[in-house]
Phi, psi and omega in degrees: 000143177301135179295337179285337184272111183272064190279137171285117184297345179278349184276109181250025186277355183210161174236143176242119173271131180236141181219145172277163173281173170293159182302324182295330184258009184295340177281349182241333181235131174275310181193166172250145171225135186231093178280139175232123186231154175216096183263130181307147181305135179083358180246165177227152173237113183266119180258125179249131181227124173271087197296149168292146185280065181216173182277149181227152168239135178219127178239132175229176174298338185263332183204165179213115191225154169242115186248145174277182180295142182249128179277343182258194178269123178278129178235126179237130180262118178264134177220151175064212182240121182195193184207168172219149175239111186246147175232122173262116182273165175282166178303326183288336192289324189305306182294328178292319180289324181274344186054044181179180183293137178292336180305336178294340181245008178300127179067022177209185183208166173231167175295139184304320183291350175281344173283118189311315183290344182252015178300128179086354183293322185304310182298316181293322180293318178296323178295321180294323187269352191297317188284312182212098183292352175265001186288117180301328179292322176295320178298316181296319179294322177294319178296317179298325179299314179292318185291326175298321181290332185273344184305325179298343181276356180265152353284160179291144175282171185298320181295320179296319176298320179296316179300315178299319181293319179298314181292325176297320179294316179301316187279338187253339184266098182291344179277345183290123183238331189231158176294326179301317178297320180294318178300317181296323181299321185252005178064037181244147171287157184297319179294321178298316179295318179301313182294317182298310182287329175298320182281318186271332183248330181089010183215162182276157178301319181296318178298319182296320178295319179295320178296320177302318180298321180290323174299315180296320179298314179299320180296313183290318179296320180296329180270356181071032182266101177088157176284170178300318181296320180293317179298315180300314181293317181297330182270005173089013178281144181292328179204167183293326181297318179296316178299315182298320179296313180299317183294316181291322177300320184281323190250339185089353176243147166288160178305320179296318178296320180296316179298316181295321179296316183289336182261359183293000000 
């Protein structure tokens, strides 16, 4: 399960199909996710996601959106029987698709068809998914639709490659604690890094490092790796209380509540 998806393991109302992009598009697309759900009549399934700080596209029978990075907890209420077709883009992709700063879409979204390269995609995608949303052939055709539209953005320019590399380091290096360390890794001044990530990602380097820590915390707590005090210390928190406040602010659960939910 994605560490960003704070899923209740008792919830069996949906299935998520996940696919990687083709190798040629790996610089622009991280992955596809296609949830298909069937929630009993009169019930709801609330999905909470501590989102990765990148742009997403999601199309369902009810809406079709291109969203910027979200600083809060994303909550989606599933009802009835339906599906979604999601695309998680790489950090570099957002500004290229918008032809402008991603900060304009931080914590908000636009209709997918307003993104020039994706005009008309919504109608075609809904037609592909209408008969059987679990059909692998429909999934493959939907992926090809997005990848065909993205080809004009290749090859990536040097700045885009740098943005992807910076974000990969932030998300993968558990030892990374400070913006100063990040600047030293890439030979950038702090102001240069701030401006670059503000324009290309829509968020500050310090915020991105903190979000990575919370993703790691959710992953470790969900797997039962270490006590709360050990997790807090390993992630660089001065004390357990500070960690608990950050975790509850971001997820809506205290660390203890989250552990009990995941182990129920």
